[in-house]
C-alpha positions in Angstrom: -5.7 -37.1 20.7 -4.7 -33.4 19.8 -7.5 -31.3 21.0 -7.3 -28.3 17.7 -8.2 -28.8 14.6 -6.4 -26.3 11.5 -10.2 -24.9 10.8 -10.4 -24.8 14.9 -7.7 -22.8 14.9 -8.0 -20.6 12.3 -11.5 -19.5 13.6 -10.3 -18.6 17.5 -10.1 -15.0 18.1 -10.4 -14.6 22.2 -7.3 -14.3 24.0 -5.8 -17.1 25.5 -4.4 -20.0 25.7 -5.6 -23.0 23.6 -4.3 -26.4 24.2 -3.4 -29.2 21.6 -1.8 -31.5 23.4 2.2 -32.9 24.5 2.2 -29.6 25.9 1.6 -28.0 22.7 -1.1 -24.8 22.6 -1.8 -21.6 20.7 -1.4 -18.5 22.5 -3.8 -15.5 21.6 -2.3 -12.4 23.0 -4.7 -9.5 23.5 -3.5 -7.8 20.6 -5.1 -10.9 18.1 -1.5 -11.9 17.5 -1.2 -15.9 17.5 1.5 -17.7 18.2 2.8 -21.5 19.3 3.9 -22.4 22.4 5.5 -25.4 23.7 5.8 -25.8 27.3 8.3 -28.8 28.7 11.2 -29.6 30.6 14.2 -28.8 30.0 17.0 -30.0 32.1 15.0 -30.3 35.0 13.0 -27.0 33.9 10.0 -25.8 33.3 10.3 -23.8 29.9 8.1 -22.2 27.3 9.1 -22.8 24.3 8.5 -20.1 21.1 7.7 -22.3 17.9 6.5 -19.3 15.6 3.7 -17.3 14.7 0.5 -18.6 13.1 0.5 -16.6 9.8 3.9 -18.5 9.6 3.5 -21.7 11.0 1.1 -24.1 10.7 -1.0 -26.1 13.0 1.2 -29.7 11.5 4.5 -27.8 11.1 3.8 -26.6 15.1 3.8 -30.5 16.1 6.2 -31.3 13.9 9.0 -28.4 15.5 7.1 -29.8 19.6 7.8 -33.3 18.4 11.7 -32.4 17.6 12.1 -30.1 20.7 10.5 -32.9 23.5 13.0 -35.2 21.3 16.3 -32.8 22.3 15.0 -31.9 25.6 14.5 -36.0 26.8 18.1 -36.5 26.0 19.6 -33.9 28.5 19.4 -31.3 25.4 18.3 -27.5 24.8 16.2 -26.8 22.7 16.0 -22.9 22.9 20.1 -23.0 22.9 20.2 -24.9 19.8 17.7 -23.1 17.4 19.9 -20.2 18.8 23.1 -21.7 17.6 21.7 -22.9 14.4 20.2 -19.4 13.2 22.2 -16.7 12.6 21.1 -13.5 14.4 20.6 -10.8 11.6 20.9 -6.6 12.2 17.7 -4.9 11.5 18.6 -3.3 8.5 19.1 -7.5 7.1 16.0 -8.6 9.1 13.8 -5.1 7.4 15.1 -6.1 4.2 13.6 -9.6 4.5 10.4 -8.8 5.6 10.6 -6.3 2.1 11.6 -8.5 0.1 9.7 -11.5 0.7 6.1 -9.5 2.6 5.5 -6.3 0.7 7.2 -6.4 -2.8 4.7 -9.8 -3.3 1.7 -7.9 -2.4 -1.0 -6.1 -5.0 -0.5 -2.3 -3.6 1.6 -0.1 -5.5 4.6 0.7 -6.3 5.3 3.9 -4.7 3.6 2.2 -1.6 6.7 -1.2 -1.3 8.9 2.3 -1.7 8.0 4.2 0.6 8.2 0.8 3.5 11.4 0.3 3.4 12.8 3.9 2.4 11.2 4.7 5.9 13.2 2.3 7.7 16.0 3.6 5.8 15.9 6.9 6.6 14.7 7.6 10.0 15.6 3.3 11.9 18.6 2.3 10.0 20.9 5.2 11.5 20.1 4.3 15.4 19.0 0.6 14.9 20.3 -0.8 11.8 23.4 -2.0 12.8 22.1 -3.5 15.7 21.0 -7.5 16.4 17.2 -7.7 16.2 17.8 -9.5 19.2 19.3 -6.8 21.0 16.5 -3.8 19.8 15.2 -2.7 22.9 12.1 -0.7 23.9 14.5 2.0 24.6 15.7 1.7 20.8 12.4 2.0 19.1 11.8 4.9 21.6 14.8 6.7 20.2 13.7 6.5 17.0 10.2 7.5 17.0 10.8 10.3 19.5 12.4 13.4 17.3 9.2 12.8 14.6 6.6 11.7 16.8 4.7 15.5 17.2 7.0 16.4 14.0 5.9 13.9 11.6 2.9 12.3 13.0 1.9 10.3 10.2 5.2 9.3 9.3 5.9 8.2 13.2 2.9 6.0 13.2 4.1 3.9 9.8 7.5 3.8 10.6 6.5 2.3 14.0 3.9 0.3 12.3 7.0 -1.4 9.9 9.1 -1.7 12.9 6.5 -3.8 14.9 6.3 -5.8 11.5 10.4 -6.8 11.4 10.2 -7.6 14.8 7.3 -10.0 14.4 9.1 -11.8 11.8 12.3 -11.9 14.5 10.2 -13.2 17.2 8.8 -15.8 14.3 12.0 -16.9 12.8 13.4 -17.9 16.4 16.2 -14.8 16.7 14.7 -13.4 20.1 11.8 -14.6 22.7 10.2 -11.9 24.2 7.4 -9.6 24.0 7.9 -7.1 20.8 10.0 -4.0 22.1 7.4 -2.0 20.1 4.8 -2.9 22.3 4.3 -0.4 24.9 6.1 2.3 23.6 3.7 5.2 23.1 3.8 5.1 26.6 6.7 7.1 26.7 6.5 9.1 23.5 4.4 12.9 23.7 0.7 12.3 22.7 0.5 13.4 19.1 -1.6 16.6 18.1 -2.9 15.2 14.1 -2.6 18.3 11.4 -4.0 16.9 8.6 -2.6 18.0 5.6 -4.1 18.3 2.5 -2.6 18.0 -1.2 -2.6 21.4 -2.5 -5.4 21.8 -5.3 -6.2 24.0 -8.4 -9.3 25.6 -7.7 -11.7 23.9 -10.4 -12.6 27.8 -11.2 -8.8 27.9 -12.5 -8.3 24.1 -14.6 -9.5 25.8 -17.8 -7.1 28.6 -18.3 -4.4 25.9 -16.8 -5.3 23.2 -19.8 -3.9 25.5 -23.0 -0.5 26.5 -21.2 1.1 22.6 -20.9 2.0 22.0 -24.5 2.4 18.7 -26.3 4.8 17.4 -24.6 4.2 13.6 -23.5 4.3 15.2 -19.4 2.1 17.7 -21.1 0.1 15.1 -22.4 0.2 12.4 -19.4 -1.6 16.0 -17.5 -4.2 16.5 -19.0 -5.3 12.8 -19.1 -4.6 12.7 -16.0 -6.6 15.8 -15.2 -9.7 14.5 -17.8 -9.9 11.3 -15.8 -9.3 12.3 -11.8 -6.7 9.6 -12.0 -3.7 9.3 -9.4 0.1 10.0 -10.6 1.0 6.1 -10.1 -1.8 5.0 -12.4 -1.4 7.8 -15.2 2.3 7.2 -15.5 2.2 3.0 -15.9 -0.9 3.5 -18.0 -0.4 0.4 -21.0 -1.8 0.1 -23.9 -3.4 -3.7 -22.6 -5.6 -1.4 -20.7 -7.9 0.6 -22.9 -11.1 -1.3 -24.4 -11.4 1.5 -27.5 -14.8 -0.7 -27.8 -16.5 0.3 -24.7 -14.8 4.0 -24.2 -12.5 1.7 -20.9 -9.4 2.4 -19.7 -9.6 -0.7 -17.3 -6.9 -0.2 -14.2 -5.7 -3.7 -13.1 -6.3 -4.7 -9.5 -2.4 -4.7 -9.1 -2.1 -0.8 -9.7 -4.8 0.7 -7.7 -3.9 1.7 -4.4 -7.2 -0.4 -3.3 -6.1 -3.7 -5.1 -9.6 -3.4 -6.5 -9.8 -3.3 -10.7 -10.8 -0.1 -11.1 -12.6 1.1 -14.9 -12.5 4.7 -16.2 -14.7 5.9 -18.6 -13.4 7.8 -21.5 -14.4 10.8 -23.1 -14.1 12.6 -26.3 -11.4 14.5 -24.9 -9.5 11.9 -23.5 -9.3 9.9 -26.1 -8.3 12.6 -28.2 -5.3 12.7 -26.3 -4.3 9.2 -26.7 -4.4 9.5 -30.4 -1.0 12.4 -29.5 1.0 9.6 -28.0 -0.1 6.6 -30.2 2.7 5.3 -31.8 5.3 6.4 -28.8 5.8 3.2 -27.3 4.1 -0.4 -28.1 3.6 -1.0 -23.5 3.2 1.9 -21.9 0.4 4.5 -23.2 3.0 7.8 -21.4 6.5 6.5 -22.2 9.6 7.7 -20.1 13.4 8.9 -21.5 14.4 4.8 -20.7 13.2 2.2 -23.0 10.5 -0.2 -21.7 9.6 2.5 -19.1 6.7 4.7 -18.1 6.9 8.6 -17.9 9.2 9.2 -14.7 6.6 10.4 -11.1 8.0 14.2 -11.0 7.6 14.8 -15.0 4.4 16.0 -14.5 4.9 18.3 -11.3 7.8 19.7 -13.1 5.6 21.0 -15.9 4.0 22.7 -13.4 6.5 24.4 -12.5 7.9 25.2 -15.1 4.4 27.1 -16.6 4.3 28.7 -13.2 1.9 26.7 -11.5 4.8 24.8 -8.7 1.9 25.8 -5.9 -0.6 23.2 -7.3 0.3 19.5 -6.9 -0.6 16.9 -10.0 -2.8 14.9 -6.8 -4.7 17.7 -6.7 -6.1 17.6 -9.6 -8.1 15.3 -7.6 -9.8 17.8 -5.8 -9.9 19.8 -8.0 -12.6 17.9 -9.9 -14.1 16.3 -6.6 -15.2 19.9 -5.6 -16.6 20.7 -8.9 -18.7 17.7 -8.6 -20.1 18.9 -5.7 -20.6 22.4 -6.2 -21.7 22.3 -10.1 -22.7 19.4 -10.6 -26.3 17.5 -9.4 -25.0 13.5 -9.7 -25.4 12.1 -6.0 -22.2 12.3 -4.0 -21.1 8.2 -4.5 -20.6 9.0 -8.3 -17.8 11.1 -7.7 -16.9 9.6 -4.7 -16.6 6.1 -7.3 -15.0 8.1 -9.9 -12.5 8.7 -7.6 -12.1 4.6 -7.0 -13.0 5.9 -3.4 -14.9 3.0 -1.6 -18.0 4.1 -0.7 -20.8 2.5 2.6 -19.9 0.4 4.4 -18.2 -3.5 3.7 -22.7 -5.0 3.9 -23.4 -2.4 1.3 -19.9 -3.1 -0.9 -20.7 -6.3 -0.8 -24.2 -6.1 -2.2 -23.1 -3.7 -5.0 -22.4 -5.6 -7.8 -22.6 -2.2 -10.1 -19.6 0.7 -10.5 -22.2 2.4 -12.3 -20.1 3.2 -14.9 -22.4 5.2 -17.3 -24.0 7.3 -15.0 -19.9 7.9 -14.1 -19.3 8.3 -18.3 -22.2 10.8 -17.7 -20.5 13.3 -15.0 -16.7 12.9 -16.9 -18.1 13.4 -20.1 -20.1 17.1 -18.1 -16.0 17.5 -16.9 -14.4 17.7 -19.6 -16.8 20.2 -21.3 -15.5 22.5 -17.9 -11.6 21.6 -18.6 -12.2 22.4 -22.1 -15.1 24.9 -22.9 -12.7 26.4 -25.9 -11.8 24.9 -29.3 -8.2 24.3 -29.3 -7.1 23.5 -26.2 -6.8 20.0 -27.3 -6.5 18.3 -30.3 -10.3 17.9 -32.2 -11.1 15.2 -33.9 -14.1 14.4 -35.3 -14.3 10.4 -34.5 -10.9 10.1 -32.0 -12.1 6.5 -31.3 -12.3 5.3 -35.0 -8.7 7.3 -35.7 -7.4 4.6 -32.8 -9.1 1.7 -34.3 -7.4 2.2 -37.3 
């Protein structure tokens, strides 16, 4: 009688060897990884046969794989050799692209992250190990990838390490190699990192009002104006669609799949932000700030290039979020959490967030009204409409 159930297997967390029966066991490693292992006799020798990771192989599938492997062994065959012969081993580059397609592209994270996931491997890992079969990737190979960037590009190196680990975990689960993930323990061969936090260069909040009239009325200029007034991210702004705008409630509702934290975010729209929308109305049926290619939003670099053209290339587009945050801290009396929620940042611990049912939209609306008043203290900086929402709804 099997000793495990699907519910029990899911609940197990402590490292150990949990027997299911007939040689099948669920093994939990020190780092929390779960995998299925079959212990059986193969040609007179006791063998441990990996049947796949728990995330990819269910209890029922593990039992079926174990049954098939035992049958092959009883008939005098070698289930490990048969599996290796049956499954062609991909190169690291092929495996990475498969993992990217199957696991990363389908997630709710934003497009920039999805591109960066594979691009970091293409840049830093593929030149050294992209051509190697995953079964031949050793710890020394991983070390050769990470060592040149470990201290110079600390954060990038850590991300590359994690992505190599993910690819190799998939390869082991798919039966392309046996043994320990070559990323494990590689830190022992690397110099200790000294993290240097690099922030996006931000324009001082005092200078933002002088920037606004310099932008002009191009699509990139209007997008940047809208980004500043809403304290939004670049990706959220260039991907903004008319279907996300609720004029009745004066809200921009960004769906979870376009948010960095994979949570829906509501942005209160001031008269000045609505006036920007009026300026771009009719340019495209879907995208608020359309790019040059039909059916596409504005280019990711359009706003940054605009800043360079008008002599403010030392400031970054993302940095305007910091400008807003510094202004809120120094010039408003609003609690810290209001400014953080306006930036779509998580506030408080997991328990506190679980019990908070409101996103404090009205208080955030008041804060954004004050921010707009700071950014546009004089008439003429943006098209002035007596009733922007009325004009938009016509």
